[in-house]
Structures are given as structure tokens and as C-alpha cells.
A tleap script that builds the chain and sets N, CA, C and O, in Angstrom:
source leaprc.protein.ff14SB
mol = sequence {
  NMET ILE GLU ARG TYR ASN ALA GLY ASP ALA
  GLU GLY TYR SER ALA PHE PHE ALA LYS ASP
  GLY VAL GLU ALA MET TYR ARG GLY ALA ASP
  LEU ARG VAL GLY ARG ASP GLY VAL ARG ASP
  GLY ASN ALA LYS THR PHE ALA ASP PHE PRO
  GLN ASN ARG ALA ILE VAL LEU GLU ARG GLN
  ALA PHE GLY GLU PHE VAL THR LEU HIE GLU
  ARG VAL TRP ARG THR PRO GLU GLY ASP PRO
  PHE GLU VAL MET SER ILE TYR SER PHE ASP
  GLY ASP ASP LYS ILE SER ARG VAL GLU PHE
  VAL CARG
}
set mol.1.N position { 1.975 -16.867 3.289 }
set mol.1.CA position { 1.558 -16.563 4.048 }
set mol.1.C position { -0.250 -16.544 3.891 }
set mol.1.O position { -0.990 -16.996 4.765 }
set mol.2.N position { -0.726 -15.934 2.617 }
set mol.2.CA position { -2.043 -15.995 1.767 }
set mol.2.C position { -2.075 -17.854 1.729 }
set mol.2.O position { -3.159 -18.284 2.122 }
set mol.3.N position { -1.329 -18.660 1.429 }
set mol.3.CA position { -2.011 -20.121 1.148 }
set mol.3.C position { -2.004 -20.799 2.775 }
set mol.3.O position { -2.526 -21.877 3.063 }
set mol.4.N position { -1.414 -20.052 3.566 }
set mol.4.CA position { -1.702 -20.831 5.102 }
set mol.4.C position { -3.405 -20.407 5.594 }
set mol.4.O position { -4.121 -20.982 6.413 }
set mol.5.N position { -3.690 -19.204 4.755 }
set mol.5.CA position { -4.904 -18.561 5.219 }
set mol.5.C position { -5.892 -19.391 4.320 }
set mol.5.O position { -6.669 -20.255 4.724 }
set mol.6.N position { -5.718 -18.972 3.041 }
set mol.6.CA position { -6.658 -19.847 2.406 }
set mol.6.C position { -7.058 -21.571 2.544 }
set mol.6.O position { -8.100 -22.180 2.298 }
set mol.7.N position { -5.641 -22.042 3.079 }
set mol.7.CA position { -6.013 -23.472 3.451 }
set mol.7.C position { -6.647 -23.765 4.977 }
set mol.7.O position { -6.656 -24.829 5.596 }
set mol.8.N position { -7.140 -22.537 5.343 }
set mol.8.CA position { -7.905 -22.674 6.820 }
set mol.8.C position { -6.538 -23.203 8.241 }
set mol.8.O position { -6.799 -23.618 9.370 }
set mol.9.N position { -5.699 -23.067 7.866 }
set mol.9.CA position { -4.512 -23.134 8.569 }
set mol.9.C position { -4.199 -22.025 9.680 }
set mol.9.O position { -3.448 -21.066 9.506 }
set mol.10.N position { -5.022 -22.370 11.049 }
set mol.10.CA position { -4.884 -20.942 11.933 }
set mol.10.C position { -3.685 -20.882 12.512 }
set mol.10.O position { -3.148 -19.777 12.581 }
set mol.11.N position { -3.030 -22.018 13.033 }
set mol.11.CA position { -1.651 -22.545 13.489 }
set mol.11.C position { -0.408 -22.039 12.243 }
set mol.11.O position { 0.680 -21.469 12.321 }
set mol.12.N position { -1.131 -22.519 11.260 }
set mol.12.CA position { 0.169 -22.072 10.107 }
set mol.12.C position { -0.069 -20.541 10.101 }
set mol.12.O position { 0.989 -19.912 10.069 }
set mol.13.N position { -0.921 -19.965 10.118 }
set mol.13.CA position { -1.251 -18.338 9.274 }
set mol.13.C position { -0.820 -17.682 10.726 }
set mol.13.O position { -0.101 -16.712 10.487 }
set mol.14.N position { -0.972 -17.832 11.903 }
set mol.14.CA position { -0.634 -17.432 12.982 }
set mol.14.C position { 0.825 -17.362 13.245 }
set mol.14.O position { 1.306 -16.389 13.824 }
set mol.15.N position { 1.498 -18.298 12.864 }
set mol.15.CA position { 2.915 -18.323 13.000 }
set mol.15.C position { 4.142 -17.297 12.418 }
set mol.15.O position { 5.325 -17.160 12.730 }
set mol.16.N position { 3.377 -16.732 11.548 }
set mol.16.CA position { 3.835 -15.611 10.995 }
set mol.16.C position { 3.749 -14.428 11.637 }
set mol.16.O position { 4.151 -13.440 11.022 }
set mol.17.N position { 3.234 -14.263 12.951 }
set mol.17.CA position { 2.779 -13.283 13.824 }
set mol.17.C position { 4.529 -13.485 14.649 }
set mol.17.O position { 5.351 -14.400 14.600 }
set mol.18.N position { 4.513 -12.106 15.374 }
set mol.18.CA position { 5.298 -11.827 16.652 }
set mol.18.C position { 4.712 -12.747 17.640 }
set mol.18.O position { 3.634 -13.249 17.323 }
set mol.19.N position { 5.147 -13.015 18.614 }
set mol.19.CA position { 4.171 -13.218 20.038 }
set mol.19.C position { 3.522 -12.306 20.662 }
set mol.19.O position { 2.863 -12.765 21.594 }
set mol.20.N position { 3.440 -11.116 20.510 }
set mol.20.CA position { 2.759 -9.974 20.623 }
set mol.20.C position { 2.069 -9.383 19.608 }
set mol.20.O position { 1.412 -8.350 19.735 }
set mol.21.N position { 2.218 -10.096 18.469 }
set mol.21.CA position { 1.460 -9.690 17.194 }
set mol.21.C position { 0.010 -9.157 17.187 }
set mol.21.O position { -0.826 -9.801 17.822 }
set mol.22.N position { -0.314 -8.192 16.617 }
set mol.22.CA position { -1.624 -7.864 16.569 }
set mol.22.C position { -2.563 -7.706 15.109 }
set mol.22.O position { -2.052 -7.124 14.152 }
set mol.23.N position { -3.807 -8.202 15.023 }
set mol.23.CA position { -4.514 -8.100 13.857 }
set mol.23.C position { -5.776 -6.490 14.842 }
set mol.23.O position { -6.175 -6.285 15.988 }
set mol.24.N position { -5.890 -5.899 13.700 }
set mol.24.CA position { -6.871 -4.747 14.230 }
set mol.24.C position { -7.094 -4.221 13.316 }
set mol.24.O position { -6.280 -4.290 12.396 }
set mol.25.N position { -8.500 -3.335 13.145 }
set mol.25.CA position { -9.247 -2.367 12.015 }
set mol.25.C position { -8.081 -1.168 12.243 }
set mol.25.O position { -7.503 -0.802 13.267 }
set mol.26.N position { -7.994 -0.754 10.953 }
set mol.26.CA position { -7.186 0.835 10.465 }
set mol.26.C position { -7.657 1.677 11.677 }
set mol.26.O position { -8.854 1.864 11.897 }
set mol.27.N position { -6.648 2.187 12.472 }
set mol.27.CA position { -6.756 3.355 13.746 }
set mol.27.C position { -8.127 2.604 14.263 }
set mol.27.O position { -9.134 3.311 14.226 }
set mol.28.N position { -8.223 1.799 14.548 }
set mol.28.CA position { -9.163 1.446 15.584 }
set mol.28.C position { -8.810 0.272 16.458 }
set mol.28.O position { -7.660 -0.045 16.761 }
set mol.29.N position { -10.134 -0.464 16.909 }
set mol.29.CA position { -10.131 -1.280 17.843 }
set mol.29.C position { -8.686 -2.626 17.391 }
set mol.29.O position { -8.452 -2.739 16.188 }
set mol.30.N position { -8.128 -3.223 18.051 }
set mol.30.CA position { -7.571 -4.432 18.168 }
set mol.30.C position { -8.535 -5.009 18.025 }
set mol.30.O position { -9.597 -4.672 18.549 }
set mol.31.N position { -8.335 -6.349 17.032 }
set mol.31.CA position { -9.098 -7.538 16.913 }
set mol.31.C position { -8.805 -8.786 17.720 }
set mol.31.O position { -9.470 -9.512 18.459 }
set mol.32.N position { -7.500 -8.755 17.276 }
set mol.32.CA position { -6.877 -10.320 18.054 }
set mol.32.C position { -5.646 -9.987 18.481 }
set mol.32.O position { -4.779 -9.527 17.738 }
set mol.33.N position { -5.487 -10.234 19.873 }
set mol.33.CA position { -4.121 -10.137 20.339 }
set mol.33.C position { -3.314 -11.211 20.705 }
set mol.33.O position { -3.741 -12.220 21.266 }
set mol.34.N position { -1.754 -10.942 20.290 }
set mol.34.CA position { -0.975 -11.989 20.638 }
set mol.34.C position { -0.966 -13.082 19.248 }
set mol.34.O position { -1.874 -13.258 18.435 }
set mol.35.N position { 0.362 -13.713 19.304 }
set mol.35.CA position { -0.061 -15.099 18.177 }
set mol.35.C position { -1.130 -16.006 18.653 }
set mol.35.O position { -1.691 -16.637 17.757 }
set mol.36.N position { -1.658 -16.272 20.221 }
set mol.36.CA position { -2.276 -16.657 20.421 }
set mol.36.C position { -3.648 -16.665 20.230 }
set mol.36.O position { -4.348 -17.648 19.989 }
set mol.37.N position { -4.009 -15.439 20.359 }
set mol.37.CA position { -5.004 -14.479 19.732 }
set mol.37.C position { -5.706 -14.494 18.089 }
set mol.37.O position { -6.838 -14.676 17.641 }
set mol.38.N position { -4.700 -14.273 17.655 }
set mol.38.CA position { -4.555 -14.535 16.030 }
set mol.38.C position { -4.964 -15.737 15.835 }
set mol.38.O position { -6.057 -15.784 15.270 }
set mol.39.N position { -4.362 -17.015 16.164 }
set mol.39.CA position { -4.883 -18.530 15.993 }
set mol.39.C position { -6.406 -18.582 16.316 }
set mol.39.O position { -7.411 -18.847 15.656 }
set mol.40.N position { -6.227 -18.319 17.252 }
set mol.40.CA position { -7.871 -18.862 18.110 }
set mol.40.C position { -8.728 -17.924 17.050 }
set mol.40.O position { -9.455 -18.454 16.210 }
set mol.41.N position { -8.599 -16.619 17.143 }
set mol.41.CA position { -9.671 -16.016 16.190 }
set mol.41.C position { -9.724 -16.500 15.102 }
set mol.41.O position { -10.857 -16.706 14.667 }
set mol.42.N position { -8.612 -16.851 14.288 }
set mol.42.CA position { -8.692 -17.066 12.699 }
set mol.42.C position { -9.738 -18.674 12.898 }
set mol.42.O position { -10.689 -19.079 12.229 }
set mol.43.N position { -9.246 -19.092 13.748 }
set mol.43.CA position { -9.516 -20.685 14.067 }
set mol.43.C position { -11.303 -20.490 14.068 }
set mol.43.O position { -11.980 -21.163 13.291 }
set mol.44.N position { -11.776 -19.755 14.778 }
set mol.44.CA position { -13.123 -19.575 14.992 }
set mol.44.C position { -13.717 -19.131 13.036 }
set mol.44.O position { -14.565 -19.722 12.367 }
set mol.45.N position { -12.965 -18.068 12.696 }
set mol.45.CA position { -13.514 -17.640 11.329 }
set mol.45.C position { -13.075 -18.848 10.631 }
set mol.45.O position { -14.103 -19.220 10.066 }
set mol.46.N position { -12.272 -19.563 10.381 }
set mol.46.CA position { -12.219 -20.869 9.162 }
set mol.46.C position { -13.264 -21.499 9.871 }
set mol.46.O position { -14.286 -21.491 9.184 }
set mol.47.N position { -13.438 -22.098 11.080 }
set mol.47.CA position { -14.827 -23.019 11.393 }
set mol.47.C position { -16.291 -22.414 10.910 }
set mol.47.O position { -17.125 -23.119 10.341 }
set mol.48.N position { -16.505 -20.911 11.235 }
set mol.48.CA position { -17.394 -20.868 10.958 }
set mol.48.C position { -17.747 -20.788 9.042 }
set mol.48.O position { -18.796 -20.952 8.419 }
set mol.49.N position { -16.486 -20.498 8.634 }
set mol.49.CA position { -16.686 -20.222 7.042 }
set mol.49.C position { -15.498 -21.270 6.351 }
set mol.49.O position { -14.479 -20.877 5.782 }
set mol.50.N position { -15.739 -22.127 6.473 }
set mol.50.CA position { -14.724 -23.261 5.707 }
set mol.50.C position { -14.166 -23.011 4.703 }
set mol.50.O position { -12.965 -23.133 4.466 }
set mol.51.N position { -15.337 -22.486 3.747 }
set mol.51.CA position { -14.257 -22.146 2.444 }
set mol.51.C position { -14.247 -20.545 2.229 }
set mol.51.O position { -14.546 -20.066 1.135 }
set mol.52.N position { -13.925 -19.832 3.213 }
set mol.52.CA position { -13.462 -18.893 3.409 }
set mol.52.C position { -11.928 -18.645 2.191 }
set mol.52.O position { -11.000 -19.450 2.110 }
set mol.53.N position { -11.998 -17.859 1.701 }
set mol.53.CA position { -10.861 -17.365 0.655 }
set mol.53.C position { -10.424 -16.045 0.290 }
set mol.53.O position { -11.220 -15.106 0.279 }
set mol.54.N position { -9.283 -15.919 0.007 }
set mol.54.CA position { -8.588 -14.406 -0.541 }
set mol.54.C position { -7.429 -14.350 -1.574 }
set mol.54.O position { -6.536 -15.191 -1.480 }
set mol.55.N position { -7.398 -13.672 -2.282 }
set mol.55.CA position { -6.609 -13.329 -3.262 }
set mol.55.C position { -5.875 -11.889 -3.425 }
set mol.55.O position { -6.375 -10.774 -3.571 }
set mol.56.N position { -5.034 -12.142 -3.377 }
set mol.56.CA position { -3.993 -10.510 -3.415 }
set mol.56.C position { -4.390 -10.079 -4.983 }
set mol.56.O position { -4.061 -10.653 -6.021 }
set mol.57.N position { -5.129 -8.992 -4.828 }
set mol.57.CA position { -4.892 -8.284 -5.617 }
set mol.57.C position { -3.650 -7.636 -6.455 }
set mol.57.O position { -3.158 -7.912 -7.549 }
set mol.58.N position { -3.392 -6.764 -5.574 }
set mol.58.CA position { -1.726 -5.874 -5.447 }
set mol.58.C position { -1.212 -5.824 -4.292 }
set mol.58.O position { -1.923 -5.807 -3.287 }
set mol.59.N position { 0.192 -5.790 -4.239 }
set mol.59.CA position { 0.840 -6.009 -3.332 }
set mol.59.C position { 1.926 -4.750 -3.656 }
set mol.59.O position { 2.349 -4.570 -4.797 }
set mol.60.N position { 2.410 -3.721 -2.264 }
set mol.60.CA position { 3.491 -2.904 -2.086 }
set mol.60.C position { 4.205 -3.162 -0.969 }
set mol.60.O position { 3.585 -3.555 0.019 }
set mol.61.N position { 5.517 -3.009 -0.909 }
set mol.61.CA position { 6.363 -2.859 -0.098 }
set mol.61.C position { 7.371 -2.012 0.271 }
set mol.61.O position { 8.338 -1.975 -0.490 }
set mol.62.N position { 7.393 -1.235 1.372 }
set mol.62.CA position { 8.120 -0.114 1.648 }
set mol.62.C position { 8.995 -0.303 3.256 }
set mol.62.O position { 8.391 -0.187 4.322 }
set mol.63.N position { 10.135 -0.536 3.190 }
set mol.63.CA position { 10.707 -0.605 4.144 }
set mol.63.C position { 10.417 -1.709 4.798 }
set mol.63.O position { 10.700 -2.828 4.369 }
set mol.64.N position { 9.568 -1.385 6.377 }
set mol.64.CA position { 9.092 -2.555 6.982 }
set mol.64.C position { 7.847 -2.521 6.850 }
set mol.64.O position { 7.275 -3.092 7.778 }
set mol.65.N position { 7.149 -2.068 6.048 }
set mol.65.CA position { 5.711 -2.334 5.705 }
set mol.65.C position { 5.332 -2.665 4.503 }
set mol.65.O position { 5.925 -2.310 3.484 }
set mol.66.N position { 4.003 -3.589 4.544 }
set mol.66.CA position { 3.964 -4.559 3.503 }
set mol.66.C position { 2.392 -3.996 3.325 }
set mol.66.O position { 1.719 -3.947 4.354 }
set mol.67.N position { 1.769 -3.563 2.041 }
set mol.67.CA position { 0.337 -3.419 1.536 }
set mol.67.C position { -0.103 -4.795 1.098 }
set mol.67.O position { 0.779 -5.601 0.800 }
set mol.68.N position { -1.292 -5.130 1.032 }
set mol.68.CA position { -1.743 -5.763 0.449 }
set mol.68.C position { -3.479 -5.741 0.123 }
set mol.68.O position { -4.296 -5.960 1.017 }
set mol.69.N position { -3.850 -5.456 -1.226 }
set mol.69.CA position { -5.319 -5.240 -1.502 }
set mol.69.C position { -5.732 -6.679 -1.975 }
set mol.69.O position { -5.215 -7.194 -2.966 }
set mol.70.N position { -6.732 -7.326 -1.180 }
set mol.70.CA position { -7.294 -8.379 -1.280 }
set mol.70.C position { -8.708 -8.499 -1.329 }
set mol.70.O position { -9.380 -7.751 -0.618 }
set mol.71.N position { -9.279 -9.369 -2.099 }
set mol.71.CA position { -10.531 -9.721 -2.284 }
set mol.71.C position { -10.900 -11.348 -1.524 }
set mol.71.O position { -10.151 -12.318 -1.644 }
set mol.72.N position { -11.669 -11.352 -1.068 }
set mol.72.CA position { -12.066 -12.046 0.118 }
set mol.72.C position { -13.614 -12.659 -0.117 }
set mol.72.O position { -14.535 -11.944 -0.511 }
set mol.73.N position { -13.733 -13.808 0.124 }
set mol.73.CA position { -15.175 -14.575 -0.158 }
set mol.73.C position { -15.214 -15.390 0.892 }
set mol.73.O position { -14.414 -16.317 1.024 }
set mol.74.N position { -16.390 -15.048 1.955 }
set mol.74.CA position { -16.557 -16.290 2.974 }
set mol.74.C position { -17.479 -17.515 2.607 }
set mol.74.O position { -17.792 -18.410 3.392 }
set mol.75.N position { -17.831 -17.421 1.399 }
set mol.75.CA position { -18.463 -18.664 1.002 }
set mol.75.C position { -18.081 -18.640 -0.729 }
set mol.75.O position { -17.596 -17.677 -1.324 }
set mol.76.N position { -18.371 -19.696 -1.201 }
set mol.76.CA position { -18.239 -19.795 -2.775 }
set mol.76.C position { -19.527 -18.981 -3.358 }
set mol.76.O position { -19.177 -18.385 -4.377 }
set mol.77.N position { -20.561 -18.813 -3.125 }
set mol.77.CA position { -21.946 -18.231 -3.576 }
set mol.77.C position { -22.049 -16.905 -3.199 }
set mol.77.O position { -22.673 -16.100 -3.891 }
set mol.78.N position { -21.502 -16.603 -2.177 }
set mol.78.CA position { -21.178 -15.230 -1.328 }
set mol.78.C position { -20.490 -14.247 -2.176 }
set mol.78.O position { -19.553 -14.518 -2.926 }
set mol.79.N position { -21.140 -12.814 -1.971 }
set mol.79.CA position { -20.358 -11.725 -2.792 }
set mol.79.C position { -19.137 -11.513 -1.872 }
set mol.79.O position { -19.047 -11.552 -0.645 }
set mol.80.N position { -18.215 -11.275 -2.847 }
set mol.80.CA position { -17.186 -10.909 -2.420 }
set mol.80.C position { -16.500 -9.604 -2.114 }
set mol.80.O position { -16.632 -8.735 -2.977 }
set mol.81.N position { -15.559 -9.206 -0.695 }
set mol.81.CA position { -15.297 -8.179 -0.294 }
set mol.81.C position { -13.918 -7.671 -0.142 }
set mol.81.O position { -13.029 -8.405 0.288 }
set mol.82.N position { -13.644 -6.100 -0.573 }
set mol.82.CA position { -12.201 -6.160 -0.879 }
set mol.82.C position { -11.469 -5.535 0.486 }
set mol.82.O position { -12.266 -4.813 1.086 }
set mol.83.N position { -10.458 -5.599 0.990 }
set mol.83.CA position { -9.903 -5.376 2.230 }
set mol.83.C position { -8.272 -4.656 1.671 }
set mol.83.O position { -7.763 -5.129 0.655 }
set mol.84.N position { -7.780 -3.866 2.196 }
set mol.84.CA position { -6.031 -3.437 2.224 }
set mol.84.C position { -5.523 -3.615 3.676 }
set mol.84.O position { -5.752 -2.870 4.629 }
set mol.85.N position { -4.988 -4.438 3.660 }
set mol.85.CA position { -4.145 -4.957 4.736 }
set mol.85.C position { -2.589 -4.033 5.041 }
set mol.85.O position { -1.818 -3.727 4.132 }
set mol.86.N position { -2.397 -3.744 6.300 }
set mol.86.CA position { -1.424 -2.930 6.101 }
set mol.86.C position { -0.419 -3.502 7.086 }
set mol.86.O position { -0.595 -3.060 8.221 }
set mol.87.N position { 0.445 -4.240 6.985 }
set mol.87.CA position { 1.212 -4.982 7.806 }
set mol.87.C position { 2.663 -4.638 8.201 }
set mol.87.O position { 3.477 -4.755 7.285 }
set mol.88.N position { 3.231 -4.154 9.637 }
set mol.88.CA position { 4.309 -3.677 9.985 }
set mol.88.C position { 4.676 -5.148 10.466 }
set mol.88.O position { 3.926 -6.040 10.863 }
set mol.89.N position { 6.080 -5.129 10.308 }
set mol.89.CA position { 6.981 -6.099 10.454 }
set mol.89.C position { 8.328 -5.700 11.925 }
set mol.89.O position { 8.959 -4.645 11.847 }
set mol.90.N position { 8.539 -6.529 12.944 }
set mol.90.CA position { 9.518 -6.407 13.566 }
set mol.90.C position { 10.601 -7.170 13.189 }
set mol.90.O position { 10.581 -7.962 12.247 }
set mol.91.N position { 11.753 -6.902 14.061 }
set mol.91.CA position { 13.138 -6.974 13.484 }
set mol.91.C position { 13.435 -8.546 13.478 }
set mol.91.O position { 14.558 -8.922 13.141 }
set mol.92.N position { 12.430 -9.491 13.851 }
set mol.92.CA position { 12.566 -11.273 13.189 }
set mol.92.C position { 11.766 -11.379 12.125 }
set mol.92.O position { 11.481 -12.536 11.813 }
set mol.93.N position { 11.309 -10.503 11.461 }
set mol.93.CA position { 10.673 -10.903 10.075 }
set mol.93.C position { 9.608 -11.135 10.313 }
set mol.93.O position { 8.965 -11.606 9.375 }
set mol.94.N position { 8.858 -10.930 11.683 }
set mol.94.CA position { 7.407 -11.429 12.092 }
set mol.94.C position { 6.379 -10.382 11.811 }
set mol.94.O position { 7.009 -9.356 11.556 }
set mol.95.N position { 5.392 -10.205 11.753 }
set mol.95.CA position { 4.159 -9.452 11.701 }
set mol.95.C position { 4.245 -9.053 13.052 }
set mol.95.O position { 4.592 -9.817 13.952 }
set mol.96.N position { 3.900 -7.735 13.229 }
set mol.96.CA position { 4.065 -7.191 14.656 }
set mol.96.C position { 2.539 -6.678 14.718 }
set mol.96.O position { 1.835 -6.887 15.706 }
set mol.97.N position { 2.071 -5.958 13.525 }
set mol.97.CA position { 0.685 -5.590 13.502 }
set mol.97.C position { 0.349 -5.456 12.327 }
set mol.97.O position { 1.116 -4.986 11.487 }
set mol.98.N position { -0.993 -5.892 12.034 }
set mol.98.CA position { -1.887 -5.591 10.612 }
set mol.98.C position { -2.803 -5.073 10.842 }
set mol.98.O position { -3.439 -5.521 11.796 }
set mol.99.N position { -3.320 -3.957 10.161 }
set mol.99.CA position { -4.671 -3.201 10.278 }
set mol.99.C position { -5.045 -3.313 8.986 }
set mol.99.O position { -4.421 -3.401 7.929 }
set mol.100.N position { -6.485 -3.285 9.356 }
set mol.100.CA position { -7.407 -3.893 8.002 }
set mol.100.C position { -8.426 -2.578 7.733 }
set mol.100.O position { -9.115 -2.090 8.629 }
set mol.101.N position { -8.407 -2.182 6.609 }
set mol.101.CA position { -9.002 -1.074 5.986 }
set mol.101.C position { -10.357 -1.851 5.120 }
set mol.101.O position { -10.190 -2.747 4.293 }
set mol.102.N position { -11.304 -1.452 5.403 }
set mol.102.CA position { -12.656 -2.319 4.851 }
set mol.102.C position { -13.774 -1.369 4.422 }
set mol.102.O position { -14.836 -1.819 3.992 }
savepdb mol mol.pdb
quit
């Protein structure tokens, strides 16, 4: 999944999501709703920041949940920021929801 994200492949990245999957802020607003929304929203991010990259600093799995501690750069010369991503999975091993803590 992170490989697709780093390749700027919005279609490939969104394929990991359930049809009704959601990207959201932690305990907050939904950012992108549905696989198509995830694809389209990330396509815009990848177009705006073609050198956008993330690395996973730490990964934890617990039942149907996975957390990733990530460091993200929008541009090579820009300052990175860190994100905790909390993924929930449906019965088909697709992402039903991911919430970002920043």
C-alpha cells in the first residue's frame, strides 16, 4: 500500500479500500468518502505534490486494526511531518476506515 502511495498511484492506493471506505481525521471530519473519493482526493494530492513520499517508522497490528507511524514529505526540500494512521479493516481485508492523527 505505501509503495502505491509513494508511486503517486491513486488508483492502486484506493484499491486497498472497501467500496465505502473512508479517510478521516481522528475523531473528526471525513476527508474522503468511498473508494472513488479516496482515489480522486489522493490524485489531487499527488498532482499538487508529485514528489510526495512517506516512510513507515513503526507498525502495530491488533485484531482488525493496524496503526502506522509515518513521516511524510510533500517536497524533498520541505520539512517532514509525522502522522499516526489508524486503519480498520472489513471482512474482505479491505480498509473500511483510516483516521489520521496529526
